C-alpha positions as CSV (number, residue, x, y, z in Angstrom):
1,M,-37.4,-4.2,-32.2
2,D,-35.2,-1.1,-32.5
3,E,-36.1,-0.1,-28.9
4,M,-35.1,-3.6,-27.7
5,N,-31.8,-3.4,-29.6
6,A,-31.2,0.1,-28.2
7,L,-31.9,-1.1,-24.6
8,S,-29.7,-4.1,-25.1
9,L,-26.8,-2.0,-26.3
10,E,-27.3,0.5,-23.5
11,R,-27.2,-2.4,-21.0
12,I,-24.0,-3.8,-22.5
13,N,-22.4,-0.3,-22.4
14,E,-23.4,0.2,-18.8
15,N,-21.9,-3.2,-17.9
16,A,-18.7,-2.4,-19.7
17,K,-18.6,1.0,-17.8
18,R,-19.1,-0.7,-14.4
19,K,-16.6,-3.4,-15.2
20,F,-14.0,-0.8,-16.1
21,L,-14.4,1.3,-13.0
22,S,-14.5,-1.8,-10.8
23,G,-11.2,-2.8,-12.4
24,V,-9.6,0.6,-11.7
25,Y,-10.6,0.6,-8.1
26,G,-10.0,-3.1,-7.7
27,W,-6.4,-2.9,-9.0
28,M,-5.8,0.2,-6.7
29,A,-7.1,-1.7,-3.6
30,L,-4.9,-4.7,-4.5
31,A,-1.8,-2.5,-4.8
32,L,-2.5,-1.0,-1.4
33,V,-2.7,-4.5,0.1
34,I,0.5,-5.6,-1.7
35,S,2.4,-2.6,-0.5
36,A,1.1,-2.9,3.1
37,A,2.2,-6.6,3.1
38,A,5.6,-5.8,1.6
39,A,6.1,-3.0,4.2
40,L,5.2,-5.2,7.1
41,F,7.3,-8.1,5.9
42,T,10.3,-5.8,5.3
43,A,10.0,-4.1,8.7
44,S,9.9,-7.4,10.5
45,N,12.6,-9.2,8.6
46,E,16.3,-8.6,9.5
47,A,17.6,-9.9,6.2
48,M,15.3,-7.6,4.2
49,L,16.2,-4.6,6.5
50,R,19.9,-5.2,5.8
51,I,19.3,-5.3,2.1
52,V,17.2,-2.2,2.0
53,F,18.9,0.0,4.7
54,G,22.3,-1.7,5.1
55,G,24.1,-0.1,2.2
56,R,24.6,3.6,1.7
57,Y,22.8,3.7,-1.6
58,N,20.4,0.7,-1.5
59,F,17.4,2.7,-0.5
60,F,18.0,5.3,-3.2
61,I,18.5,2.6,-5.8
62,L,15.0,1.2,-4.9
63,A,13.5,4.7,-5.0
64,I,15.0,5.3,-8.5
65,G,13.7,1.9,-9.6
66,E,10.2,3.0,-8.5
67,I,10.4,6.2,-10.5
68,A,11.8,4.3,-13.5
69,L,8.9,1.7,-13.3
70,V,6.2,4.4,-13.2
71,W,7.8,6.2,-16.2
72,W,8.1,2.9,-18.2
73,L,4.5,1.9,-17.4
74,S,3.1,5.4,-18.4
75,A,5.2,5.7,-21.6
76,S,4.8,2.1,-22.8
77,I,1.2,1.2,-21.9
78,G,0.0,1.4,-25.5
79,K,2.8,-1.1,-26.7
80,I,3.1,-3.7,-23.9
81,S,0.8,-6.6,-23.2
82,T,-1.8,-6.6,-20.4
83,G,0.3,-9.2,-18.6
84,A,3.3,-7.0,-18.7
85,A,1.3,-4.0,-17.4
86,I,0.0,-6.1,-14.5
87,A,3.5,-7.3,-13.8
88,G,4.9,-3.8,-13.8
89,F,2.1,-2.5,-11.6
90,V,2.4,-5.3,-9.1
91,G,6.2,-4.9,-9.1
92,Y,5.8,-1.2,-8.3
93,S,3.4,-2.0,-5.5
94,V,6.0,-4.3,-3.9
95,L,8.9,-1.9,-4.4
96,N,6.9,1.0,-2.9
97,G,5.9,-1.2,0.0
98,I,9.5,-2.1,0.7
99,T,10.6,1.6,0.7
100,L,7.5,2.5,2.8
101,S,8.7,0.0,5.6
102,S,10.8,2.9,7.0
103,I,7.7,4.6,8.4
104,F,7.4,1.8,11.0
105,F,10.7,3.0,12.5
106,V,9.6,6.6,12.7
107,Y,5.9,6.5,13.7
108,T,4.0,4.3,16.1
109,G,1.9,1.5,14.6
110,A,-1.3,2.9,16.2
111,S,-0.8,6.3,14.5
112,I,0.1,4.7,11.2
113,G,-3.3,2.8,11.4
114,S,-5.4,5.7,12.4
115,V,-3.9,8.0,9.7
116,F,-4.4,5.3,7.1
117,I,-8.1,5.0,8.0
118,S,-8.4,8.8,8.0
119,C,-6.8,9.0,4.6
120,A,-9.0,6.2,3.2
121,G,-12.0,8.2,4.3
122,M,-10.7,11.4,2.7
123,F,-9.8,9.5,-0.4
124,G,-13.3,8.0,-0.6
125,V,-15.0,11.4,-0.2
126,M,-12.9,13.1,-2.9
127,S,-13.1,10.2,-5.3
128,L,-16.9,10.1,-4.9
129,Y,-17.0,13.9,-5.5
130,G,-15.0,13.4,-8.7
131,L,-17.4,10.7,-9.9
132,K,-20.5,12.6,-9.0
133,T,-19.8,16.3,-9.7
134,R,-20.9,18.0,-12.8
135,T,-18.1,20.5,-12.6
136,D,-15.3,19.9,-15.2
137,L,-12.1,19.4,-13.2
138,R,-9.7,19.3,-16.1
139,S,-8.4,22.9,-15.7
140,A,-8.1,22.5,-11.9
141,G,-6.2,19.2,-12.6
142,R,-3.6,21.1,-14.8
143,Y,-3.0,23.6,-12.0
144,M,-2.7,20.8,-9.4
145,M,-0.1,19.0,-11.6
146,M,1.8,22.2,-11.7
147,A,1.5,22.4,-7.9
148,V,3.0,18.8,-7.7
149,F,6.2,20.1,-9.3
150,G,6.3,23.0,-6.9
151,I,6.0,20.5,-4.0
152,I,8.9,18.4,-5.3
153,I,11.1,21.5,-5.7
154,A,10.2,22.9,-2.2
155,S,10.9,19.4,-0.7
156,L,14.3,19.2,-2.3
157,I,15.2,22.6,-1.1
158,N,14.0,21.7,2.5
159,M,16.4,18.7,2.4
160,F,19.1,21.3,2.9
161,L,17.3,23.9,4.9
162,K,15.7,21.3,7.3
163,S,13.0,23.8,8.3
164,S,10.2,22.2,10.4
165,G,7.9,25.1,9.5
166,L,8.5,24.7,5.8
167,D,8.0,20.9,6.1
168,W,4.7,21.5,7.9
169,L,3.5,23.9,5.1
170,I,4.6,21.5,2.4
171,S,2.7,18.6,4.0
172,I,-0.5,20.7,4.2
173,I,-0.2,21.7,0.6
174,T,0.5,18.1,-0.4
175,V,-2.7,16.9,1.3
176,V,-4.8,19.6,-0.4
177,V,-3.2,19.0,-3.9
178,F,-3.5,15.2,-3.9
179,A,-7.1,15.4,-2.5
180,G,-7.8,17.5,-5.5
181,L,-6.0,15.1,-7.8
182,T,-8.0,12.2,-6.4
183,A,-11.2,14.0,-7.5
184,Y,-9.7,14.9,-10.9
185,D,-8.3,11.4,-11.6
186,S,-11.6,9.8,-10.6
187,Q,-13.5,12.1,-13.0
188,K,-11.0,11.2,-15.7
189,M,-11.6,7.6,-15.2
190,L,-15.3,8.1,-15.2
191,A,-14.9,9.8,-18.6
192,A,-12.8,7.0,-19.9
193,S,-15.4,4.4,-18.8
194,E,-17.9,6.0,-21.2
195,H,-15.9,4.5,-24.1
196,A,-14.9,1.2,-22.3
197,D,-15.5,-1.9,-24.5
198,G,-13.8,-4.6,-22.6
199,S,-10.8,-4.6,-25.0
200,E,-7.2,-5.2,-24.0
201,M,-6.5,-1.5,-24.3
202,F,-9.1,-0.6,-21.8
203,K,-7.8,-3.2,-19.4
204,K,-4.4,-1.5,-19.5
205,I,-6.0,1.9,-19.1
206,A,-7.7,0.6,-16.0
207,I,-4.2,-0.4,-14.6
208,I,-2.8,3.1,-15.4
209,G,-5.9,4.7,-13.8
210,A,-5.4,2.5,-10.7
211,L,-1.7,3.6,-10.6
212,E,-2.7,7.3,-10.7
213,L,-5.2,6.8,-7.9
214,Y,-2.7,4.7,-5.8
215,L,-0.2,7.5,-6.1
216,D,-2.7,10.0,-5.0
217,F,-3.6,7.9,-2.0
218,I,0.1,7.2,-1.0
219,N,1.2,10.9,-1.2
220,M,-1.8,12.0,0.8
221,F,-1.2,9.3,3.4
222,L,2.4,10.2,3.8
223,A,1.6,13.9,4.1
224,L,-1.1,13.2,6.7
225,L,1.4,11.0,8.6
226,R,3.9,13.8,8.8
227,L,1.2,16.2,10.1
228,F,-0.5,13.9,12.6
229,G,1.6,10.8,13.1
230,N,3.0,10.1,16.6
231,R,6.7,9.7,16.4
232,R,8.6,7.0,18.3
233,N,10.7,8.2,21.2
């Protein structure tokens, strides 16, 4: 009887673990679909283009709104409801898609599609590595987070220098860093899944995990696009 109870408990835990991980990657995939739809809609709608790019500060207000929304979600996840977390996550996906619409005026549609597929393949490989490796990636994750701040500072400096060589170098480092963070965040979600119990808290943790992986993907995608995207004439 004890063995049966133990097997039953193990099966329940395994189901909760699978459900949690499915939720993380499911929410992340949904965010990508929402962002892609929002980007395509904005790029093909004159009214939206006027709203986003018509004013001098409109685009930057949207960008600041994205940062504020990410900060709010990360800081408030323990206090807000699951519904509010979902609303914030979906809202961020829409806002990010709207700002990403600008890539359609810089790069050809074919190159955007091919880079997206390449990025998806790279993301899948690194995420699988993070889920399967027995190496503890926590220390590497800390160094990669420090590297992210370095990338931000270097990018701000290059806004004034406008160096194509530095931009190329930043893009390469960005790909490497966010590929590593994909593995790290995937391993972190796997560790969290060991304690998943289907509670509201873990539903919200799945949303935050999806947001982290979504950001890894988007940053890697944009860096790859700068490196390999074909610009419009």
